[in-house]
N, C-alpha and C positions, 0 to 999 in steps of 0.2 A: 283556491286553485281550481283549474278546469277539470271537468269529469273526463276520465280516460277509460278506454277499453284495453285491457291487458290480457296476454296469453302467456302461460308458463307450463311447459311440459316437465313433469317430474320423472317420467319413464316413457320409453318407446321412441325417443328421438336419439338415434345413435345405436340402436339395437333392435332386433326383432323380438317383440314380446314386452311384457311388463308395462303396458300402456297406462298412463295416468296423466291427465291434462287438466290444468286449472285455467279458468277465465275469471276476470275481475272487472267490475265497473264502478266508477265513482272517483271522487277526489282522494288524495292521499289520506285525508282525515276521516273520510267516510266511504270506505270501499267495501263492496259486497262481492262474494266469491261463489262460484260453482265448480264442482269437479265433474269431469267427463271421463268415465271408466276408471277401473282399479284392477289392473291385471297382475299376472305373475309371469315369470319365465322359469325354465327348468335348469337346474344346476348340472354341471358335467362332473366327471370323475376327479377333477382337480380340487374339489371341495368335499372331502369325505364326510358322509353322514348328512349331507344337505340335499334335499330334493327340489325345494322351491325357493325362488328369490323374488322379492317384491320391492317396489319403490319405498324409500324412506319418506314417511308422510309428515315429518316433523315441522316443515315449513307451514303447511296448511293446518296442522293441529294447533299451532300457536294462534291461528286466526279463526278458530272454530266458532267463536261467537258471531262472526260476520259471514259464516258459511250458510248458504241458502239451500243446498242439497247436492246430491250425487245423481247424475243423469247417465244412464247406461245405454250404449249404442247397440250392443248385442251380447250373446251369452258365451262367446269363446273364453277360455280360461285366461288368455293373455289380455282380456278386457274386464273380467269379473272375478278372477281367481283370488284376489287378495282382499275382497270387500269384507269378508267375515273376520279378517285379521285386523283391518284398519278401522272399520266402522265403530267398534266400541270406544275408540278414542275421540270420535266425532259426534256420534248419536244424532245425526241429522236425517232429513227426509231422503228417501231413495225413489227414483222414478225410472220405470222400465216397462216395456211392452209385455204382453201376457206370457210368452214362452220364456223370455229372460227372467221375468218376475217369478215364475214357477221354480226355475233352477236356483235363483237367489234364495228363495224361501227354504229350499232343501239344504243349502249351505248353512244357513243360520240355524236350522233345526238340528243339524249334526253338532253344532257348537252349543246347543241348548240355549239359544238366544231368541227371545220373542220380539220380532220386528213388525208385528201386526199393525201397530199404530204409526209406523214410520214409512212403510212401503206404499207407494201409490202406483197402481197399474194404469198405464196409458194405452188407449186404443191405437191400432195402427193408423198412421198419418194424424195422430192426435197433437194437441198443443198444450203447453203449460206456460204460466207466467210466474217467474221467480224474481220478485223485485224489479230491477231494471231490465231483466232478460225475458224476452218473448221467444220461447223455444218451440219450433215446429219440427215434429218427427217426419222424416221423408223416407218412404219405403225404398230400399235398394235390393240388390241381389248379391249373395255371398255364399259361402259354403256352410251356412247354418240358417235356421229359421229366423225370420224377423230382424234382419239387419237394418239399421237406421242411420241415415245422415241426419245432422242437426243444423237446421237454419236458426241462427242465433241473432235476433234483432235487438238493438239497443238504441237509446236516444242519439248515439253518435253514428250509427250505421249498422249495416248487415254483414254477417260473415257466414260461411258454410264450413262446418266440421264434417268431413265426409265419413269418418269411421272407416271400416273395412268394406270393400265393395268390388264388384266387377259388373260388366254388362252381359247378362245371360238372357237371351231371348226366349229360352225354354227352361226355366228353373225347376220345372216338374212339381214342386211343392212350394206353396207360398206365392206371393204376387210378383209380377215382373217389376223391373226398376221403373220408378215413377218419373219418367223423363219429362212429362208435361209440367210437373211441379218444379223440377230443376230448371226448365226453360223459363217458367214464371219468375223464379228467383233471379235468373240472368237478366230478365227484362226490368226487374226492380232495381238491380244494381248491387252486385256482391263486391264489397270492398276487399275481402281477403278470403281465400279458400285454403283451409288446412287439410292436406290431402295425403292419402295412402301412397307409399312409394315402393312397396314390396317387390313388384314385378316390373319395375321401370326398365330393366335391361332386356325384358322379353318382347320380341317383335310380335306383330299380329294381335290376335285376341286370345283371351284366357280360355274360351271354349264353353260349351254348354253341357249341362247335366244330361240332356236328352241324347247327345252324341255318345256320352259315356255309357248310358243305358243300352243303346243299340249295340255297341261294341262288346260290353260285358255279356249280354244275352247270347251273342254269337259264340263267344268263348265258352260259356258255361254249357250250352246245348251240345257241344262236341265232346264233353267230358263223360267218361264211363264210370268213374269211381267217385269217392267223396270230393266235394269242393268246399274249401274253406276260404272265405273272403275276410280280409282284415282291413279296417278303415277307421278314420276318426269317428268316434261315436257321435260327435256333435253334428256331423253332416247327415241330417235327416233325409235330404233328397237322395243321397247315396244309399241310405238305409232302405228307403222305399224302393229304390231300384233293385236291390238284392231281393226284397220280397217279391217284386214283379218278376224277376228272373226265375225265382224259385217256382212261382205259380206257372209261368209259361213253360218251364222245363219239367213240370210235373214232379217237383221235389218238395219235400217239407223243409222248413227253415227253423234253425235254433239260434238264439242269441246267447253269446258267451262273453262274460265279463261284466263287472258291476256297473261301469259307466254306460255300457251299451243298454242294459236294462233300465238305468235311470233316465237316459235320454228318450228311450222308447215310451216309458211311462209318462214323462213330461209332455211329449208330443201328443200322445193320445188325450191327455188331460186338457190340452189346449185345442182339441178338435182336429188334429192332423192324424194321418195314418189310419183313418176310419175304415177304409175299404181294402185292407190288406189281409192276407191269410193269417190265421192264428199261429204264433210261434210255439214250438215245442220247448219244454225244459230240456237241458242237455242230458239229464239222466234218462229221459224218455226217448231222446233222439238216438240213443245207443241201439234201440230195438229196430230202427228203420234200416232197410237195405242200403248198402253204401252208395248205390247209384241213384238213390232217391232222397238224398239229404244235402242241404247247404248249411254250413255254419257261418255266422257273421260274428266276428270276435274283435276284441280290443287287442292292443299290443302292436300296432302297425309301425311303431318307432323302435321296436326291439326292447321295450321296457322289461327289466328283469322280472317284475311281478305281473306283467301283462299276460292276458289269457293265452296269446299265441306262444309266448316263450315257455309257459308251463306245458302247453300241449306238445310242442316240439321236443321238450326235454322229458316228456312222459311223466310229469308230476301232476297233471290235471286229473281229478277223480273220474270225470265222465266223458272226456273227449280224447280220442287218439287218432293218429294218422299212420298210414302204412304205404309201402311202395305202390306207386300207381295213382295215388291221390294227387290233388292239385291245391296249391296255396296261391291266392291272388292278393297282392298288395295293392289295393285300390286307394292309394294315398301317395303323398309326396314325402320324400325323405327330407326331414328338417335338418338344416346344417348343424353339425355337432353330434348328430346321431349315427354318422356313417359307420363308425367302428363296430358298435354293438349290433347295428342292423345288418351289416354285411356278414358278421359272425353268425347271426341267426339264419340268414339266408343260405350260408354255406352248410349249416347243420341240416337244413331242409333238403338241399341238393344231395348231400351225402347219404340221406335215407332213401334216395331214388324217388323223391316226391317232386312233382313239377313245380317250378317256382316262376310265377308270372308277376312282373313289376312294370312300372311305367317306362323302364329301360327297354323292354322287349315287346310291349303291347300297349294299346291305347286303353288304359284302365283308370285314368284320373285326369281331372282338370282342376286348376287352381281356383281359389276363391278371390284372388286379387287381380287388379286391372293390368293387363298388358298395355303396350303403347297405343294401340288402336282404341282400346277402351278409354284410356286417359284422354285421347283426342276428343272422343264423344263428350266426356264430362266437361272439358274445357270449352267446347263449342256450345254446350247447353248453358253453362253457368256464366261464361265470359267474365271471370274475376279480374279485378284490377291488379291484384297481387296474389302470389301463391307462396305458402310456407309448406315445404315437404316435411312429413313426419312418417312414423311407422316404417322404419328401415334403419339399416346400418348407415354409417356416414357415407359409404360409397354409393348406396342407393339414393340417399337424399341429395348428394352432390350431382348425380346423374339426373335426378328429377329437376333440379334447378336448371341444368342445361336444356332439358326437354321443355320446361316452361318458357325459356327464352326462345327456343325454336317456335313455340306456339304464340310468340309475340306478346307475352305477358309483360306489362309495363314494369313491374318490380317483383323480385323474388328475394327470399331470405333463407340462408342456411343457418339452422339453429341446432342446439344440443340441450340435453336435459339440464334444467336449472336456469336457462336463459329466461329473463323476464322481458317480454316484447310488448311495446306499445303499438297496438293495431290502429287505434283511432283516438283523437283526431290526428291528421297529418297526411302528407302526400303518400307515404309508404310506411310499412312496418319497420320499426327500428328496435334494436336491443338496448334497453336502458339500464339494466341491472342484472344481478345474478343471485338466484335463490339457493340456499343450501339444499343439496340433493345427494342422493347416494342409494345404496342397495341395503336391504335388510334380508337376512337369511333365516328361513324357518328351521330352527334347530330343535327337532322334536316338536313340541307345541309352543316353543318360545321364539320370539323374533329377536335376533341379535345382529349387531353390526359386523362389518367385514373384519374388524380388528378384535373381535371377541376372543377372549382367552380360550373358550371351549373349542373354537375352530382352529386356533393356532396350535393348541395342545394336540388335537386330533390329527392335524397335518403332520406335526412332528412325529407322533407315534406311528402314523402310517408310513413315513419315510424311514425313520431310524429305529423304531421299536421301542420297547418299554422295559425299564429295569426298576425293580422294587426291592429295597433292602430293609428288613426289619431287624433291629438290634434290641436284645433284652438285657437290661442292666440290673444287677442286684448289688446293693451297697455301692461300692465304687469299682465294681468289676464287670467286665463284659461276659455274660453267661452264654449267650447264644446269638448266632447270626443266621437269619433266614433270607435266602436270595431267590428271587423269581425273575425269569427272563421271558419276554414275549416279543416275538417278531424280530429276534436277533439271530443271525446265522451262526451256527455252532459246529456244524459238521461232526467230526469225531472227537473233538477236544472239549466237550461240554464239561466234564469233570474238572479238567485243568483250569477252565475259565472260572468255574465256581470257586476253586481253591484260591486262585489269584485274587479274586474279589474279596474273599474271606480274609486272606492274609493282609490285604490293604486296609480292611476295616479294623483288624486287630492292631495293626501298626499305628493307625490314626488314634484309636481309643486310648492307647498308652500315653499319648501326649496331652490328653485332656483330663480334667477333673470331672468324672462322669456323674457325680452327684450335683454339680453346680448347674442351677437353672440358667444362670447368666451365660454360661458357655454352650448351652444346648444348641442354640441357633447356629453358632460357628461350627460346632461339631457336625451338625447335619449338612451344612454347606460344604465343609471340607470333604466329608465322605462322598457327597454327591459329585463334586468336581473330580476327585481322584479316581473314583470307580468308573465314571464316564470315560476318563482318560485310558484306563485299563481296557475297557471295551473297544474304544477307538483304535488303540494300538493293535488289538488282536483281530478285529473284524472290519474296521473302517467305518463303523457306525457310531453316531453320537446320540444314544437313546435318551428319550424323556425319562427322567430319573426321579424317583420318590424315595425318601428315607423316613422311616418311622422309628421313634424311640419309645420303648416301653420300660418303665422302671417298676421293680417289684421289691 
């Protein structure tokens, strides 16, 4: 059979986050694979006890003997967050630029996994050869250091995987977008561009970090009391801007939050942030007059354990705010976080603290391409075909329409699990479907969406928990111990306990309590009948557990 170039997204096509993409080259009998990115997305309140969700890697785990490596475009969590969870099932080479590599090493260090012999640091604009894949890293601009597009050349043709990007003429830290290299690709002939769709609905340009810096400095210089800025820790250009604003406004700066310190340390280690003022520890910043300090902290999405939430709720040991202070949200509100973020902002306003967000001031620019940025990329690369990724279905559908406006010969709307033949052929086509899905990080264990632990927890969170312990001596019921959790009882708690106890006594009289054979039926009958009592009295159908102890 003829050699083919295939593309298969396992995450990130049909949702924002959880990006994981596969490429394969060869015949059906001899096919080699690479993975581009391994991200996470964040769970909402509908899945109690779960914080992180990541793509089910089962499809590629089955092919690990033909896997040549993992190539990472940049260090945002939606592109690298699941690597330490999935990699132990693959144990393949990892390729990343220095800043991304530094953060990856930290992730594995936390898991006590030594990847020294597996990770390869690639210089900016570097190249690697993995079997039939010649991969060229292309420097782009984004809201993090060292974002890369990937030019992937194969014997069948050339494709461009853009990763996350925008056109920022003044990124402040890191290099500008390498438009010359992109134009060179366009001259060579790009068969397919797999492209970011996040901001396809937004007109104009995404904007520059320099413009945000100018605006933030004007805002901060007017403030007379404490200023607290919250932002994505990974946005090192924004971090440098707050250092710049602190110095210009003659204020000291303190970093608050674990990830803020981690990113600062990684950036310094890679040669960035060398000329900024030295930050104070939060415990030392307490001694600085309130008109001479800026705090830069995590928690811009209202995360319950984020630094900002703890500060506002007065549970942080070293940082506090009072009337007349200012909080600046130098970040975008990620869809799904509105409820908790608006709650936090209302708490801030109730304390008579000024609340500045992108809704009432120019304090943030996105890291993804608006329509004018997309036009630039299309004009540089001149792809024959475009496959939109990195978006919900509505984003990707709009991106298909945009590509048609740009006179692209062919477009393809895909979703997670689609196996697409990119080459050879006139245009990309979907030829098969790979098993795909979501894994939930439950504590330290990855489980599927149908996991009993998640189902049980959901049931308990909705209906409460009933536990009945019965103690049997000889053939008689000696004692019944009842525990109710999360079940509304109001003033009839004792009556409810008595009714459950009566029901247990009645059931036990109909069973031979010494019979091991009947024990399972006894437990099931008690469970069903006592749940019925609770339902009739409270409207709830609790998760119920019955324990039998024989003495």
